[in-house]
N, C-alpha and C positions, 0 to 999 in steps of 0.2 A: 810696385816692382822696383823698390830701392835696393838693388843687389850689388851696387858698386860697379856696374858695367856700362852705365850711361851717364853722360854729363847732362842730366835732366834737371828741371826745376825741383822735382821731388828729391833728388840726391843732393842738390845744393842745400836745400832746407835741412836734410838729415845731417849733413856735415856741420852746418851752423849750430844745430841742436847739440851735436856731439862736443863741439869745441866750447860752447857756452856752458861749461860744466859747473859754474858757480851759482847757477840759478835754473829754474824750470823755464825753458824756452819752448813754447808750443809751436806746432806746425802752422796753425792758423795765424798766430802773431807774426811769424816770419813771412808767410805768404802775403798777408795784408801789407806788410812793410815793403816787400819787393815790388808790389804793384801799386802802392800808394792808395790803398782802399781803406774805407772805414769799417765795412762789415760785409760778410759773405757767409753763406751757410757752411758749417763745419764739414758736413758730408760732401758738399760740392768741392771744397778745397781738397779733401782726401781723395776724391775721384780724380782731380787734376794731377795730384802728386803721385798716385800709383799708376797713372796711365789709363785708368778706366774711361776717362774722358780727355780729349785733347785740350791744350791751353786755348781759351777762347780767342777769337779774332780781335775782339776789342781790347783784351789785355795785351796781346801781341802788338797792337797798334801803339800802345803807350811806349814800348821800347823802339818801335820804328820811328816815332816822333823824337825820342831821346837821341837816337843815332843821328837824325837829321840836324838837331839842334847842336849836337856835340861838335859839328864842323865849325861853327862860329863861337861856341861857348863851351870850353872844355870842362867847366865846372857843373854841368847840368846833372851829373850823377851824384854829386856830393851829398845832397840831402838823403838819398836812398842809402848810401854807404854809411853815412853817419848814424842813420837809424839802425843799421845792422850792428854797428859798434855799440850802440846803446844796449842791444840785446847781448852781444858777446861780453861786454865789460860790466854790464849792470850799472852803467853811468848814463848821465844825460849830456849829450854833446850838442852844442849850438853852433850853427854855421858861422864861421868868421874867417879872418885871414890866415889863421893857423890850421884850418880844417884839413887841407891837403897834407900838411906835415904830420898831423895826428894820424890820418888814414895810412900814410906810407910807413909809419914807424910802429904801428900797432902790431904787437906780437900775435895776438889771437887771430886777427885777420890774415896775417902771414901764414899761420897754421892752417886756417881754412883753405887758403890757396894751395898749400902743399898737399892737403888731403884731396883737393879737387884735381890736382895734377895726377894723383894716383888713379883717380877715377878715369881721367882722360886716357891713361895708358891702357886701360881695359876696354875702352870704347872704340870698337872697330869702325864706327862711322866717322871718326875724327882723323883727318890727315895729319901726319907728323909735322909737316911744314907749317900747319896752322898754329900749333902750339909753340913752335920755335919762334914765330914772329913776335910773340910778346912774353915769352917765358923769362926774359931778363929785365922786363920792365918793372915799374913801380907797382906797389900794391893796388893803387887806384886804377891804373890802366889795365893791369892784369885781371882784376876782378870785374871790370867793365866788360872786357872781352869774353870772359867766362860766362857772365850773365847773358850777354847778347846772344852768344852761341846756343846756350841752353834754351832760351825763350824763342829765338827766331829761326835758328838754322838746324839744330840737331833733330834727329828722328826721335819723337817722343816714345818712350817705351809703352807698349800697349798691354794692358792687363789681359791675361788669358784665363778663361774659365774652363775647368776640366769638364769634358763631355764624354759620354760613353759611345765610342765608335767601335764597331766590330769590323776587323780587317780580315778579308780573305787573302791570305798571303800568296797563295798560288796564283790567283787571278790578278792580284796587284802586281806581282812580279812580271807576268806576261804583258800586262798593260804598260808598265814602266819601261820595259824593254823596247816596246814600240814607240813610246813617248820620247824616250831619250836618244834612240839610235836610228830610227827610220826617218828618211828624208822625204823624197817625192812620193814614196809609196805609203805615206803615213795614214791617209784616210782609208785606202784599200786594206791596209793591215788592220786597222780598227774594225773594218767591216768583217774581215775574216774572224777576228776574235769575237765579234758580236754573234756570229753564227753558233758559237759555243756558249752563248749567254754570259760572256764575261761582263760583269756588271759595270766595271770601270770604263770599258770600251763602249758599252751601250749608253752610259750616262754622257760620255764625251760626244758620241755621235748625236745624241738627243740635243745637246747644246749647239753643236755645229749645224744641225738641220734647223733648229729654232732661229739661228742667226743667218741662215741662208749661205753658209760657208762650204757646203758640199757641192751643190749644183749651181750656186749663184742665185737661187730663188728660195725664199723661206718655205719650208714644207712642215707645217705643224702636225700633219697626220703622221709622217715618218718620225718626227721629233717625239710625238706621244708614244709611238710604238717602241722606240728605243728606250725612252724613259720608263715605260711600263715594265720592260724586261728587267731593267736594273732595280726598279722599285720592288719587284717580286723577290729580289734577293737582299732587301733591306738597305738599299743605298739611300741615305737621308735626303740628298738634293733631288734625286729622281722621284722619291715619294712626294715631295713638295711640288715638283714640276708637273707630275701627273694631275694632281689636284688643281694646280694653277692654270694649266691649259684648259681644263674643263670649265673652271670658274670664269675665265676670260673669253669663253665661247670660241676658242680656237679650234675645238672639235665639238662633236655632238655632246650636249649636256647629259650627264648621268650622275645624279646626286649621290647614289649609293657608292659608286666608284670614287667619286671626289671625296666624300666624307671618310671613306675607309683609308685612303692613302694620305689624306691630310692629317688624320689622327695618328697614322703610322709614322709620319714624318716627325710628329711631336714626341712620340715614344722614343725616337732616335735623336731627340734634342735639337731639332731644326728651329733656329730662331725665326727664319722666314715662315715656317709652319705656324708658330705661335701667333705671328703678326696676321697671317691670313685667317686663322681661326677667329681672331678678334674682328676682322672684317666681316666674317660670316655672321657673327652675332650682331654686329652693327647694322647689317643689311637684312637680317631675318632669313639668311640662308643656312638653316640648321634643321634638325629633326622636328623641332616644335614650330618652325616657320614663324618665329617671333623675334622682334628686335629686343635685345637685352644689352643695354648700355653698360651695366656693371660688369657683365662677363667680357664685353669687348675691352673695357679698360683693363680688366684683370689680365687678359692675354696680351694686349699691347704692352703692358707694364713688364710682363715676363720677357717678352721679346726685346724690350728696351734694355733689360738687365744683361742681355747677351751682347748689347751694343749694336743692335740692328737699327740702322738709321731711319728707316721708314716708319718704325714703330713710334719714334719721337714725333714724326710728322702727324701720325694718326691721333696721338694723344693731344697734340696741339690743336688739331681740327675739332676735336670734341669740345675743348674749352672755348674755342673761337665760336663754334655754333651755339654755345650757351652765353655768348656775348662777354666772355671773360678773356679779353684780348691780352691782358697783362700776364695771366697764367699761361695762355697759349704761346705767347712769344718766348717764354722760358724754354719750352720744349722745342720750338722752332730754332732757337739759338743753339741748343745742343746739337741738333741735326746740322745746322749751318757750320758749326765749329768742326764737324766731321767732314765738311766739304760737299754736302748735298745741295745741288744747284737750286731746286725748287725752294728749299728752306732759306737759302741765302737770298734769293730774290724776295721771298716773303718778309724776311727781316728788314731788307732794304725798303720795302713798301711801308713797313711800320715806322721806320725813321723818317721817311719822306713825308708821311702824313702828319708826323710830329714836328715838321719843319727843320729836321736835322739832315740837310741835304748832303753834307760832307760825309757823314757816316753811311747814309743810304748809298751814295756813290761807291763807297768802298765795298759794300756788300754786293751791289750789282756787278762790279768788276770781278769779284771772286766767283760769282755765279756763272759767268761765261768762261771761266777757266776750268770748269769741270770737264770730264771726258765727253767727247763730242756727242755720243748717243745719250748722254744724261743731262745735257745743258737745258736749263729752263729758258726757252726762247723769248719769253716775255722780258727777261733781263736785258736782252738786246734792245728791245723797244724802250725800256726805261732809260738805258744809256743814250739811246738816240736823242731823247728829249733833252738830255744835258747838253749835247753838242749842238742841238738846234737853239737852245735857250742860253747858251754861254754859261753853262754850269749853274744855272739858277742864281748866279752871282754869289754862290757860297763855296764853289769848288774852283780851284786854280786851274781851269782849262779854258781854252779859247773856243769861240764859236767855230765849228768845223762842219760845214754842210756836207762835204764829201763823206766824212766819217759817219755823220748822222744818217745819211742815206744808206751807207753800207750796213750799219746796224739795223736800220729799219727793215731792209730787205731780208736780213738774216732772221729777223723775228717772225717773218711770215704773217704779220698782223696787217689787216687791211682796214682802213677807217673809212 
């Protein structure tokens, strides 16, 4: 998604490639240079750069550490920027006392910065005052700020895959009118629309009843009834939820209805539908009543290509069940980078078992920062152990019994 509208890692790389016009500068070479890596899959790098996958937590951590070190050592970024100059100028620069002078007087780096400022002007996420703070600074300081912002602060552009959605304009207009303008009478207005089988109102009411936001109590039967009305009019999420409610035994099980609407959701390009179809083959809930791992992997993979986070978890679980933890953790890390709490905790467990307590602690902390209803409670338990045990002597935290007890209670785990 390198369209010049985001100060993203992908666009920084594109600008460097453009300015380094005296040689072939590859995306992979520049990416590896920016993050101090020796090797990484080319497809993975491309996914990071176009926004198909977010920049991983571990790569962000490199820049978090650099920012911390910069407070006491202003030269910590010199190696990275000299390596960028190597690419821009097709020369080899060695770090010495003249390094900052070389960086600050390099015309091509200056041109890179000018091009990035043009990108910043188009980026609605960036506040004007932020750029003003360092726009008159040296090449070195300016490039540091641009890099840090792209890696750590800015909203990463997300790759969008075209899907075929049929819109009922009349019903959508009536629904949006209620959604945008009605206040206290919002739910009653949706109910009135649902009486005319407005699929958008029905799907919304299905969601509200599922979460217990209509009467204060979750009502799965009413949720199903509303979703079924919307599903009959080809609402993608409603089709999936009809199947999902049956599969999760929230209502009476009916295989034919479940299978019909699950496949209908897939016809409508539902990523969740593909993932659930994978689960059906994994668990033998299909017309043949047989477990088919290959089909499960096929449908999980399709779902993952839409960016559906739970599909990555399911692929990871398949490899973990086959005792291939290294392959499993690759999928868990993708999910973790997307902020999924269970995967964040699972990756934390992986590092803890490999005695990397510092990295494990970082993943556990990120796990409890997920939305409340999505938090993996076991992450609280894992963090509690750190505060009981003084950070396993590997994390710079003090023993804190009060905090440990708080996290232990939040975990709900009883030993």
